[in-house]
CHARMM-style PDB file with segment names, atoms N, HN, CA, C and O in Angstrom:
ATOM      1  N   MET     1       4.896 -14.693  28.994  1.00  0.00      PROA
ATOM      2  CA  MET     1       5.511 -13.626  28.240  1.00  0.00      PROA
ATOM      3  C   MET     1       6.868 -14.091  27.681  1.00  0.00      PROA
ATOM      4  O   MET     1       7.151 -13.865  26.504  1.00  0.00      PROA
ATOM      5  N   ILE     2       7.673 -14.709  28.472  1.00  0.00      PROA
ATOM      6  HN  ILE     2       7.443 -14.892  29.428  1.00  0.00      PROA
ATOM      7  CA  ILE     2       8.961 -15.214  28.030  1.00  0.00      PROA
ATOM      8  C   ILE     2       8.753 -16.348  27.026  1.00  0.00      PROA
ATOM      9  O   ILE     2       9.509 -16.473  26.063  1.00  0.00      PROA
ATOM     10  N   PHE     3       7.733 -17.170  27.250  1.00  0.00      PROA
ATOM     11  HN  PHE     3       7.118 -17.069  28.032  1.00  0.00      PROA
ATOM     12  CA  PHE     3       7.446 -18.272  26.334  1.00  0.00      PROA
ATOM     13  C   PHE     3       7.153 -17.747  24.937  1.00  0.00      PROA
ATOM     14  O   PHE     3       7.622 -18.316  23.951  1.00  0.00      PROA
ATOM     15  N   GLY     4       6.390 -16.681  24.844  1.00  0.00      PROA
ATOM     16  HN  GLY     4       6.009 -16.220  25.645  1.00  0.00      PROA
ATOM     17  CA  GLY     4       6.058 -16.103  23.540  1.00  0.00      PROA
ATOM     18  C   GLY     4       7.287 -15.568  22.829  1.00  0.00      PROA
ATOM     19  O   GLY     4       7.422 -15.717  21.614  1.00  0.00      PROA
ATOM     20  N   LEU     5       8.179 -14.948  23.581  1.00  0.00      PROA
ATOM     21  HN  LEU     5       8.069 -14.827  24.567  1.00  0.00      PROA
ATOM     22  CA  LEU     5       9.412 -14.428  22.999  1.00  0.00      PROA
ATOM     23  C   LEU     5      10.292 -15.560  22.469  1.00  0.00      PROA
ATOM     24  O   LEU     5      10.815 -15.480  21.358  1.00  0.00      PROA
ATOM     25  N   VAL     6      10.450 -16.604  23.267  1.00  0.00      PROA
ATOM     26  HN  VAL     6      10.026 -16.668  24.170  1.00  0.00      PROA
ATOM     27  CA  VAL     6      11.254 -17.752  22.847  1.00  0.00      PROA
ATOM     28  C   VAL     6      10.615 -18.434  21.646  1.00  0.00      PROA
ATOM     29  O   VAL     6      11.315 -18.823  20.711  1.00  0.00      PROA
ATOM     30  N   LEU     7       9.303 -18.582  21.660  1.00  0.00      PROA
ATOM     31  HN  LEU     7       8.735 -18.267  22.420  1.00  0.00      PROA
ATOM     32  CA  LEU     7       8.602 -19.212  20.538  1.00  0.00      PROA
ATOM     33  C   LEU     7       8.786 -18.396  19.258  1.00  0.00      PROA
ATOM     34  O   LEU     7       9.024 -18.968  18.195  1.00  0.00      PROA
ATOM     35  N   SER     8       8.680 -17.087  19.345  1.00  0.00      PROA
ATOM     36  HN  SER     8       8.486 -16.623  20.209  1.00  0.00      PROA
ATOM     37  CA  SER     8       8.841 -16.266  18.138  1.00  0.00      PROA
ATOM     38  C   SER     8      10.264 -16.345  17.601  1.00  0.00      PROA
ATOM     39  O   SER     8      10.457 -16.356  16.385  1.00  0.00      PROA
ATOM     40  N   VAL     9      11.263 -16.401  18.477  1.00  0.00      PROA
ATOM     41  HN  VAL     9      11.106 -16.392  19.464  1.00  0.00      PROA
ATOM     42  CA  VAL     9      12.650 -16.525  18.022  1.00  0.00      PROA
ATOM     43  C   VAL     9      12.868 -17.869  17.340  1.00  0.00      PROA
ATOM     44  O   VAL     9      13.509 -17.933  16.291  1.00  0.00      PROA
ATOM     45  N   VAL    10      12.347 -18.930  17.917  1.00  0.00      PROA
ATOM     46  HN  VAL    10      11.826 -18.878  18.769  1.00  0.00      PROA
ATOM     47  CA  VAL    10      12.506 -20.265  17.334  1.00  0.00      PROA
ATOM     48  C   VAL    10      11.788 -20.348  15.987  1.00  0.00      PROA
ATOM     49  O   VAL    10      12.348 -20.875  15.026  1.00  0.00      PROA
ATOM     50  N   LEU    11      10.575 -19.845  15.904  1.00  0.00      PROA
ATOM     51  HN  LEU    11      10.120 -19.417  16.685  1.00  0.00      PROA
ATOM     52  CA  LEU    11       9.837 -19.895  14.646  1.00  0.00      PROA
ATOM     53  C   LEU    11      10.496 -19.038  13.567  1.00  0.00      PROA
ATOM     54  O   LEU    11      10.527 -19.426  12.400  1.00  0.00      PROA
ATOM     55  N   THR    12      11.024 -17.873  13.953  1.00  0.00      PROA
ATOM     56  HN  THR    12      10.999 -17.557  14.902  1.00  0.00      PROA
ATOM     57  CA  THR    12      11.720 -17.016  13.000  1.00  0.00      PROA
ATOM     58  C   THR    12      12.966 -17.710  12.466  1.00  0.00      PROA
ATOM     59  O   THR    12      13.235 -17.667  11.265  1.00  0.00      PROA
ATOM     60  N   GLY    13      13.721 -18.344  13.342  1.00  0.00      PROA
ATOM     61  HN  GLY    13      13.502 -18.380  14.317  1.00  0.00      PROA
ATOM     62  CA  GLY    13      14.911 -19.076  12.909  1.00  0.00      PROA
ATOM     63  C   GLY    13      14.571 -20.239  11.999  1.00  0.00      PROA
ATOM     64  O   GLY    13      15.261 -20.480  11.008  1.00  0.00      PROA
ATOM     65  N   ALA    14      13.508 -20.962  12.329  1.00  0.00      PROA
ATOM     66  HN  ALA    14      12.947 -20.767  13.133  1.00  0.00      PROA
ATOM     67  CA  ALA    14      13.102 -22.105  11.509  1.00  0.00      PROA
ATOM     68  C   ALA    14      12.641 -21.639  10.127  1.00  0.00      PROA
ATOM     69  O   ALA    14      13.013 -22.237   9.117  1.00  0.00      PROA
ATOM     70  N   LEU    15      11.844 -20.593  10.076  1.00  0.00      PROA
ATOM     71  HN  LEU    15      11.542 -20.107  10.896  1.00  0.00      PROA
ATOM     72  CA  LEU    15      11.371 -20.090   8.785  1.00  0.00      PROA
ATOM     73  C   LEU    15      12.519 -19.527   7.958  1.00  0.00      PROA
ATOM     74  O   LEU    15      12.540 -19.702   6.740  1.00  0.00      PROA
ATOM     75  N   ALA    16      13.470 -18.860   8.591  1.00  0.00      PROA
ATOM     76  HN  ALA    16      13.453 -18.719   9.581  1.00  0.00      PROA
ATOM     77  CA  ALA    16      14.631 -18.339   7.862  1.00  0.00      PROA
ATOM     78  C   ALA    16      15.435 -19.480   7.248  1.00  0.00      PROA
ATOM     79  O   ALA    16      15.914 -19.367   6.120  1.00  0.00      PROA
ATOM     80  N   THR    17      15.581 -20.564   7.979  1.00  0.00      PROA
ATOM     81  HN  THR    17      15.192 -20.656   8.895  1.00  0.00      PROA
ATOM     82  CA  THR    17      16.312 -21.716   7.454  1.00  0.00      PROA
ATOM     83  C   THR    17      15.583 -22.337   6.266  1.00  0.00      PROA
ATOM     84  O   THR    17      16.205 -22.672   5.257  1.00  0.00      PROA
ATOM     85  N   VAL    18      14.284 -22.487   6.385  1.00  0.00      PROA
ATOM     86  HN  VAL    18      13.780 -22.215   7.204  1.00  0.00      PROA
ATOM     87  CA  VAL    18      13.491 -23.066   5.284  1.00  0.00      PROA
ATOM     88  C   VAL    18      13.564 -22.174   4.051  1.00  0.00      PROA
ATOM     89  O   VAL    18      13.756 -22.671   2.941  1.00  0.00      PROA
ATOM     90  N   LEU    19      13.415 -20.864   4.231  1.00  0.00      PROA
ATOM     91  HN  LEU    19      13.259 -20.460   5.133  1.00  0.00      PROA
ATOM     92  CA  LEU    19      13.464 -19.948   3.090  1.00  0.00      PROA
ATOM     93  C   LEU    19      14.857 -19.911   2.462  1.00  0.00      PROA
ATOM     94  O   LEU    19      14.984 -19.838   1.240  1.00  0.00      PROA
ATOM     95  N   ALA    20      15.892 -19.960   3.283  1.00  0.00      PROA
ATOM     96  HN  ALA    20      15.789 -20.019   4.276  1.00  0.00      PROA
ATOM     97  CA  ALA    20      17.255 -19.965   2.739  1.00  0.00      PROA
ATOM     98  C   ALA    20      17.492 -21.205   1.899  1.00  0.00      PROA
ATOM     99  O   ALA    20      18.095 -21.115   0.829  1.00  0.00      PROA
ATOM    100  N   ASN    21      17.036 -22.349   2.353  1.00  0.00      PROA
ATOM    101  HN  ASN    21      16.546 -22.421   3.222  1.00  0.00      PROA
ATOM    102  CA  ASN    21      17.182 -23.581   1.567  1.00  0.00      PROA
ATOM    103  C   ASN    21      16.376 -23.517   0.272  1.00  0.00      PROA
ATOM    104  O   ASN    21      16.835 -23.985  -0.770  1.00  0.00      PROA
ATOM    105  N   TYR    22      15.181 -22.940   0.335  1.00  0.00      PROA
ATOM    106  HN  TYR    22      14.808 -22.560   1.181  1.00  0.00      PROA
ATOM    107  CA  TYR    22      14.338 -22.821  -0.854  1.00  0.00      PROA
ATOM    108  C   TYR    22      14.979 -21.891  -1.884  1.00  0.00      PROA
ATOM    109  O   TYR    22      14.955 -22.169  -3.083  1.00  0.00      PROA
ATOM    110  N   ILE    23      15.551 -20.783  -1.404  1.00  0.00      PROA
ATOM    111  HN  ILE    23      15.570 -20.557  -0.430  1.00  0.00      PROA
ATOM    112  CA  ILE    23      16.188 -19.828  -2.314  1.00  0.00      PROA
ATOM    113  C   ILE    23      17.437 -20.442  -2.942  1.00  0.00      PROA
ATOM    114  O   ILE    23      17.751 -20.155  -4.097  1.00  0.00      PROA
ATOM    115  N   GLN    24      18.146 -21.277  -2.199  1.00  0.00      PROA
ATOM    116  HN  GLN    24      17.891 -21.510  -1.261  1.00  0.00      PROA
ATOM    117  CA  GLN    24      19.317 -21.945  -2.779  1.00  0.00      PROA
ATOM    118  C   GLN    24      18.917 -22.897  -3.905  1.00  0.00      PROA
ATOM    119  O   GLN    24      19.660 -23.058  -4.873  1.00  0.00      PROA
ATOM    120  N   LYS    25      17.773 -23.513  -3.785  1.00  0.00      PROA
ATOM    121  HN  LYS    25      17.170 -23.382  -2.998  1.00  0.00      PROA
ATOM    122  CA  LYS    25      17.313 -24.421  -4.835  1.00  0.00      PROA
ATOM    123  C   LYS    25      16.749 -23.660  -6.035  1.00  0.00      PROA
ATOM    124  O   LYS    25      16.879 -24.113  -7.172  1.00  0.00      PROA
ATOM    125  N   HSD    26      16.131 -22.520  -5.790  1.00  0.00      PROA
ATOM    126  HN  HSD    26      16.025 -22.152  -4.866  1.00  0.00      PROA
ATOM    127  CA  HSD    26      15.502 -21.715  -6.837  1.00  0.00      PROA
ATOM    128  C   HSD    26      16.177 -20.345  -6.852  1.00  0.00      PROA
ATOM    129  O   HSD    26      15.684 -19.395  -6.243  1.00  0.00      PROA
ATOM    130  N   LEU    27      17.295 -20.251  -7.544  1.00  0.00      PROA
ATOM    131  HN  LEU    27      17.695 -21.023  -8.039  1.00  0.00      PROA
ATOM    132  CA  LEU    27      18.120 -19.048  -7.518  1.00  0.00      PROA
ATOM    133  C   LEU    27      17.444 -17.846  -8.160  1.00  0.00      PROA
ATOM    134  O   LEU    27      17.790 -16.708  -7.843  1.00  0.00      PROA
ATOM    135  N   TRP    28      16.490 -18.069  -9.053  1.00  0.00      PROA
ATOM    136  HN  TRP    28      16.208 -18.993  -9.311  1.00  0.00      PROA
ATOM    137  CA  TRP    28      15.822 -16.952  -9.716  1.00  0.00      PROA
ATOM    138  C   TRP    28      15.092 -16.061  -8.717  1.00  0.00      PROA
ATOM    139  O   TRP    28      14.929 -14.864  -8.957  1.00  0.00      PROA
ATOM    140  N   ILE    29      14.652 -16.636  -7.600  1.00  0.00      PROA
ATOM    141  HN  ILE    29      14.785 -17.608  -7.405  1.00  0.00      PROA
ATOM    142  CA  ILE    29      13.960 -15.842  -6.579  1.00  0.00      PROA
ATOM    143  C   ILE    29      14.902 -14.801  -5.993  1.00  0.00      PROA
ATOM    144  O   ILE    29      14.491 -13.675  -5.713  1.00  0.00      PROA
ATOM    145  N   ALA    30      16.159 -15.172  -5.809  1.00  0.00      PROA
ATOM    146  HN  ALA    30      16.493 -16.087  -6.037  1.00  0.00      PROA
ATOM    147  CA  ALA    30      17.144 -14.232  -5.289  1.00  0.00      PROA
ATOM    148  C   ALA    30      17.359 -13.081  -6.264  1.00  0.00      PROA
ATOM    149  O   ALA    30      17.498 -11.930  -5.849  1.00  0.00      PROA
ATOM    150  N   TYR    31      17.386 -13.387  -7.561  1.00  0.00      PROA
ATOM    151  HN  TYR    31      17.273 -14.321  -7.899  1.00  0.00      PROA
ATOM    152  CA  TYR    31      17.574 -12.326  -8.549  1.00  0.00      PROA
ATOM    153  C   TYR    31      16.363 -11.394  -8.627  1.00  0.00      PROA
ATOM    154  O   TYR    31      16.523 -10.189  -8.820  1.00  0.00      PROA
ATOM    155  N   VAL    32      15.181 -11.928  -8.481  1.00  0.00      PROA
ATOM    156  HN  VAL    32      15.050 -12.907  -8.324  1.00  0.00      PROA
ATOM    157  CA  VAL    32      13.979 -11.083  -8.459  1.00  0.00      PROA
ATOM    158  C   VAL    32      14.009 -10.169  -7.236  1.00  0.00      PROA
ATOM    159  O   VAL    32      13.694  -8.983  -7.336  1.00  0.00      PROA
ATOM    160  N   GLY    33      14.382 -10.715  -6.097  1.00  0.00      PROA
ATOM    161  HN  GLY    33      14.638 -11.678  -6.016  1.00  0.00      PROA
ATOM    162  CA  GLY    33      14.496  -9.900  -4.885  1.00  0.00      PROA
ATOM    163  C   GLY    33      15.542  -8.816  -5.021  1.00  0.00      PROA
ATOM    164  O   GLY    33      15.327  -7.685  -4.586  1.00  0.00      PROA
ATOM    165  N   LEU    34      16.677  -9.149  -5.622  1.00  0.00      PROA
ATOM    166  HN  LEU    34      16.852 -10.068  -5.976  1.00  0.00      PROA
ATOM    167  CA  LEU    34      17.721  -8.160  -5.853  1.00  0.00      PROA
ATOM    168  C   LEU    34      17.231  -7.066  -6.790  1.00  0.00      PROA
ATOM    169  O   LEU    34      17.549  -5.892  -6.597  1.00  0.00      PROA
ATOM    170  N   GLY    35      16.464  -7.444  -7.798  1.00  0.00      PROA
ATOM    171  HN  GLY    35      16.206  -8.398  -7.954  1.00  0.00      PROA
ATOM    172  CA  GLY    35      15.892  -6.452  -8.705  1.00  0.00      PROA
ATOM    173  C   GLY    35      14.966  -5.481  -7.990  1.00  0.00      PROA
ATOM    174  O   GLY    35      15.011  -4.278  -8.245  1.00  0.00      PROA
ATOM    175  N   PHE    36      14.124  -5.995  -7.093  1.00  0.00      PROA
ATOM    176  HN  PHE    36      14.087  -6.973  -6.886  1.00  0.00      PROA
ATOM    177  CA  PHE    36      13.240  -5.119  -6.326  1.00  0.00      PROA
ATOM    178  C   PHE    36      14.036  -4.196  -5.408  1.00  0.00      PROA
ATOM    179  O   PHE    36      13.702  -3.018  -5.275  1.00  0.00      PROA
ATOM    180  N   ILE    37      15.071  -4.710  -4.781  1.00  0.00      PROA
ATOM    181  HN  ILE    37      15.342  -5.666  -4.889  1.00  0.00      PROA
ATOM    182  CA  ILE    37      15.902  -3.878  -3.905  1.00  0.00      PROA
ATOM    183  C   ILE    37      16.563  -2.755  -4.696  1.00  0.00      PROA
ATOM    184  O   ILE    37      16.601  -1.612  -4.241  1.00  0.00      PROA
ATOM    185  N   LEU    38      17.079  -3.075  -5.871  1.00  0.00      PROA
ATOM    186  HN  LEU    38      17.048  -4.003  -6.241  1.00  0.00      PROA
ATOM    187  CA  LEU    38      17.707  -2.053  -6.705  1.00  0.00      PROA
ATOM    188  C   LEU    38      16.693  -1.019  -7.193  1.00  0.00      PROA
ATOM    189  O   LEU    38      17.005   0.170  -7.264  1.00  0.00      PROA
ATOM    190  N   LEU    39      15.494  -1.463  -7.525  1.00  0.00      PROA
ATOM    191  HN  LEU    39      15.241  -2.428  -7.467  1.00  0.00      PROA
ATOM    192  CA  LEU    39      14.444  -0.541  -7.955  1.00  0.00      PROA
ATOM    193  C   LEU    39      14.076   0.435  -6.841  1.00  0.00      PROA
ATOM    194  O   LEU    39      13.952   1.636  -7.083  1.00  0.00      PROA
ATOM    195  N   VAL    40      13.902  -0.067  -5.637  1.00  0.00      PROA
ATOM    196  HN  VAL    40      14.002  -1.042  -5.440  1.00  0.00      PROA
ATOM    197  CA  VAL    40      13.553   0.792  -4.507  1.00  0.00      PROA
ATOM    198  C   VAL    40      14.702   1.747  -4.188  1.00  0.00      PROA
ATOM    199  O   VAL    40      14.469   2.913  -3.868  1.00  0.00      PROA
ATOM    200  N   ALA    41      15.940   1.256  -4.273  1.00  0.00      PROA
ATOM    201  HN  ALA    41      16.129   0.309  -4.533  1.00  0.00      PROA
ATOM    202  CA  ALA    41      17.088   2.123  -4.021  1.00  0.00      PROA
ATOM    203  C   ALA    41      17.148   3.249  -5.046  1.00  0.00      PROA
ATOM    204  O   ALA    41      17.426   4.395  -4.694  1.00  0.00      PROA
ATOM    205  N   LEU    42      16.892   2.933  -6.296  1.00  0.00      PROA
ATOM    206  HN  LEU    42      16.666   2.002  -6.582  1.00  0.00      PROA
ATOM    207  CA  LEU    42      16.884   3.957  -7.335  1.00  0.00      PROA
ATOM    208  C   LEU    42      15.775   4.985  -7.091  1.00  0.00      PROA
ATOM    209  O   LEU    42      15.988   6.182  -7.280  1.00  0.00      PROA
ATOM    210  N   GLN    43      14.602   4.523  -6.676  1.00  0.00      PROA
ATOM    211  HN  GLN    43      14.429   3.550  -6.522  1.00  0.00      PROA
ATOM    212  CA  GLN    43      13.514   5.445  -6.363  1.00  0.00      PROA
ATOM    213  C   GLN    43      13.891   6.366  -5.206  1.00  0.00      PROA
ATOM    214  O   GLN    43      13.589   7.559  -5.244  1.00  0.00      PROA
ATOM    215  N   LEU    44      14.539   5.831  -4.189  1.00  0.00      PROA
ATOM    216  HN  LEU    44      14.784   4.861  -4.159  1.00  0.00      PROA
ATOM    217  CA  LEU    44      14.939   6.646  -3.043  1.00  0.00      PROA
ATOM    218  C   LEU    44      15.984   7.678  -3.436  1.00  0.00      PROA
ATOM    219  O   LEU    44      15.919   8.820  -2.980  1.00  0.00      PROA
ATOM    220  N   VAL    45      16.941   7.304  -4.269  1.00  0.00      PROA
ATOM    221  HN  VAL    45      16.994   6.377  -4.640  1.00  0.00      PROA
ATOM    222  CA  VAL    45      17.965   8.251  -4.704  1.00  0.00      PROA
ATOM    223  C   VAL    45      17.344   9.361  -5.539  1.00  0.00      PROA
ATOM    224  O   VAL    45      17.628  10.538  -5.321  1.00  0.00      PROA
ATOM    225  N   ILE    46      16.499   8.991  -6.491  1.00  0.00      PROA
ATOM    226  HN  ILE    46      16.267   8.034  -6.667  1.00  0.00      PROA
ATOM    227  CA  ILE    46      15.858  10.006  -7.334  1.00  0.00      PROA
ATOM    228  C   ILE    46      14.951  10.906  -6.498  1.00  0.00      PROA
ATOM    229  O   ILE    46      14.941  12.122  -6.686  1.00  0.00      PROA
ATOM    230  N   GLY    47      14.190  10.313  -5.578  1.00  0.00      PROA
ATOM    231  HN  GLY    47      14.199   9.325  -5.426  1.00  0.00      PROA
ATOM    232  CA  GLY    47      13.337  11.122  -4.706  1.00  0.00      PROA
ATOM    233  C   GLY    47      14.135  12.081  -3.852  1.00  0.00      PROA
ATOM    234  O   GLY    47      13.710  13.218  -3.646  1.00  0.00      PROA
ATOM    235  N   GLY    48      15.281  11.653  -3.348  1.00  0.00      PROA
ATOM    236  HN  GLY    48      15.626  10.729  -3.515  1.00  0.00      PROA
ATOM    237  CA  GLY    48      16.130  12.542  -2.561  1.00  0.00      PROA
ATOM    238  C   GLY    48      16.692  13.680  -3.397  1.00  0.00      PROA
ATOM    239  O   GLY    48      16.768  14.818  -2.933  1.00  0.00      PROA
ATOM    240  N   LEU    49      17.086  13.377  -4.623  1.00  0.00      PROA
ATOM    241  HN  LEU    49      17.025  12.453  -5.000  1.00  0.00      PROA
ATOM    242  CA  LEU    49      17.599  14.432  -5.502  1.00  0.00      PROA
ATOM    243  C   LEU    49      16.514  15.432  -5.866  1.00  0.00      PROA
ATOM    244  O   LEU    49      16.790  16.623  -6.011  1.00  0.00      PROA
ATOM    245  N   VAL    50      15.290  14.961  -6.013  1.00  0.00      PROA
ATOM    246  HN  VAL    50      15.066  13.994  -5.895  1.00  0.00      PROA
ATOM    247  CA  VAL    50      14.171  15.868  -6.292  1.00  0.00      PROA
ATOM    248  C   VAL    50      13.884  16.741  -5.070  1.00  0.00      PROA
ATOM    249  O   VAL    50      13.623  17.936  -5.214  1.00  0.00      PROA
ATOM    250  N   ASP    51      13.928  16.156  -3.864  1.00  0.00      PROA
ATOM    251  HN  ASP    51      14.139  15.186  -3.747  1.00  0.00      PROA
ATOM    252  CA  ASP    51      13.685  16.922  -2.647  1.00  0.00      PROA
ATOM    253  C   ASP    51      14.746  18.000  -2.434  1.00  0.00      PROA
ATOM    254  O   ASP    51      14.442  19.083  -1.934  1.00  0.00      PROA
ATOM    255  N   LEU    52      15.981  17.707  -2.810  1.00  0.00      PROA
ATOM    256  HN  LEU    52      16.229  16.827  -3.217  1.00  0.00      PROA
ATOM    257  CA  LEU    52      17.065  18.674  -2.670  1.00  0.00      PROA
ATOM    258  C   LEU    52      17.121  19.652  -3.838  1.00  0.00      PROA
ATOM    259  O   LEU    52      17.986  20.527  -3.887  1.00  0.00      PROA
ATOM    260  N   GLU    53      16.196  19.497  -4.770  1.00  0.00      PROA
ATOM    261  HN  GLU    53      15.493  18.787  -4.730  1.00  0.00      PROA
ATOM    262  CA  GLU    53      16.082  20.338  -5.958  1.00  0.00      PROA
ATOM    263  C   GLU    53      17.331  20.284  -6.831  1.00  0.00      PROA
ATOM    264  O   GLU    53      17.669  21.260  -7.501  1.00  0.00      PROA
ATOM    265  N   ILE    54      18.008  19.150  -6.821  1.00  0.00      PROA
ATOM    266  HN  ILE    54      17.733  18.357  -6.277  1.00  0.00      PROA
ATOM    267  CA  ILE    54      19.137  18.916  -7.706  1.00  0.00      PROA
ATOM    268  C   ILE    54      18.633  18.386  -9.044  1.00  0.00      PROA
ATOM    269  O   ILE    54      19.244  18.614 -10.088  1.00  0.00      PROA
ATOM    270  N   LEU    55      17.531  17.688  -8.996  1.00  0.00      PROA
ATOM    271  HN  LEU    55      17.034  17.502  -8.148  1.00  0.00      PROA
ATOM    272  CA  LEU    55      16.953  17.059 -10.174  1.00  0.00      PROA
ATOM    273  C   LEU    55      15.486  17.451 -10.241  1.00  0.00      PROA
ATOM    274  O   LEU    55      14.817  17.541  -9.212  1.00  0.00      PROA
ATOM    275  N   SER    56      14.991  17.681 -11.428  1.00  0.00      PROA
ATOM    276  HN  SER    56      15.534  17.608 -12.265  1.00  0.00      PROA
ATOM    277  CA  SER    56      13.560  17.949 -11.577  1.00  0.00      PROA
ATOM    278  C   SER    56      12.984  16.896 -12.520  1.00  0.00      PROA
ATOM    279  O   SER    56      13.611  16.508 -13.506  1.00  0.00      PROA
ATOM    280  N   ILE    57      11.796  16.454 -12.198  1.00  0.00      PROA
ATOM    281  HN  ILE    57      11.286  16.769 -11.397  1.00  0.00      PROA
ATOM    282  CA  ILE    57      11.139  15.452 -13.027  1.00  0.00      PROA
ATOM    283  C   ILE    57       9.769  15.970 -13.423  1.00  0.00      PROA
ATOM    284  O   ILE    57       9.255  16.916 -12.827  1.00  0.00      PROA
ATOM    285  N   ASN    58       9.191  15.352 -14.420  1.00  0.00      PROA
ATOM    286  HN  ASN    58       9.609  14.584 -14.904  1.00  0.00      PROA
ATOM    287  CA  ASN    58       7.876  15.713 -14.920  1.00  0.00      PROA
ATOM    288  C   ASN    58       6.834  15.503 -13.819  1.00  0.00      PROA
ATOM    289  O   ASN    58       6.934  14.552 -13.043  1.00  0.00      PROA
ATOM    290  N   GLU    59       5.853  16.374 -13.753  1.00  0.00      PROA
ATOM    291  HN  GLU    59       5.773  17.146 -14.383  1.00  0.00      PROA
ATOM    292  CA  GLU    59       4.810  16.304 -12.714  1.00  0.00      PROA
ATOM    293  C   GLU    59       4.047  14.989 -12.734  1.00  0.00      PROA
ATOM    294  O   GLU    59       3.616  14.509 -11.686  1.00  0.00      PROA
ATOM    295  N   SER    60       3.877  14.405 -13.903  1.00  0.00      PROA
ATOM    296  HN  SER    60       4.228  14.795 -14.754  1.00  0.00      PROA
ATOM    297  CA  SER    60       3.106  13.158 -13.976  1.00  0.00      PROA
ATOM    298  C   SER    60       3.860  11.983 -13.371  1.00  0.00      PROA
ATOM    299  O   SER    60       3.246  10.958 -13.074  1.00  0.00      PROA
ATOM    300  N   PHE    61       5.173  12.100 -13.179  1.00  0.00      PROA
ATOM    301  HN  PHE    61       5.671  12.933 -13.420  1.00  0.00      PROA
ATOM    302  CA  PHE    61       5.963  11.014 -12.600  1.00  0.00      PROA
ATOM    303  C   PHE    61       6.267  11.213 -11.121  1.00  0.00      PROA
ATOM    304  O   PHE    61       6.859  10.330 -10.501  1.00  0.00      PROA
ATOM    305  N   LYS    62       5.878  12.353 -10.532  1.00  0.00      PROA
ATOM    306  HN  LYS    62       5.398  13.071 -11.036  1.00  0.00      PROA
ATOM    307  CA  LYS    62       6.203  12.628  -9.129  1.00  0.00      PROA
ATOM    308  C   LYS    62       5.546  11.652  -8.174  1.00  0.00      PROA
ATOM    309  O   LYS    62       6.042  11.458  -7.064  1.00  0.00      PROA
ATOM    310  N   LYS    63       4.448  11.033  -8.570  1.00  0.00      PROA
ATOM    311  HN  LYS    63       4.046  11.191  -9.471  1.00  0.00      PROA
ATOM    312  CA  LYS    63       3.784  10.087  -7.681  1.00  0.00      PROA
ATOM    313  C   LYS    63       4.617   8.830  -7.428  1.00  0.00      PROA
ATOM    314  O   LYS    63       4.373   8.114  -6.457  1.00  0.00      PROA
ATOM    315  N   TYR    64       5.591   8.558  -8.286  1.00  0.00      PROA
ATOM    316  HN  TYR    64       5.790   9.140  -9.074  1.00  0.00      PROA
ATOM    317  CA  TYR    64       6.440   7.383  -8.113  1.00  0.00      PROA
ATOM    318  C   TYR    64       7.634   7.659  -7.214  1.00  0.00      PROA
ATOM    319  O   TYR    64       8.321   6.725  -6.798  1.00  0.00      PROA
ATOM    320  N   PHE    65       7.890   8.910  -6.910  1.00  0.00      PROA
ATOM    321  HN  PHE    65       7.332   9.669  -7.248  1.00  0.00      PROA
ATOM    322  CA  PHE    65       9.043   9.261  -6.092  1.00  0.00      PROA
ATOM    323  C   PHE    65       8.572  10.016  -4.916  1.00  0.00      PROA
ATOM    324  OT1 PHE    65       9.378  10.419  -4.078  1.00  0.00      PROA
TER     325      PHE     65
END
């Protein structure tokens, strides 16, 4: 049980290091990820405003929020 925990921590650290190095070489991946984060944040804000009835949106677009 302890071996599995230690193995998962080591593998997670190794993969994080590899991905960080890859993202440093290919900076466009970071910008794509940032774009997705901003898109999801915008969806959450709009969905919250709709739930609080501060904002109303067209019925055909409610499936996105």
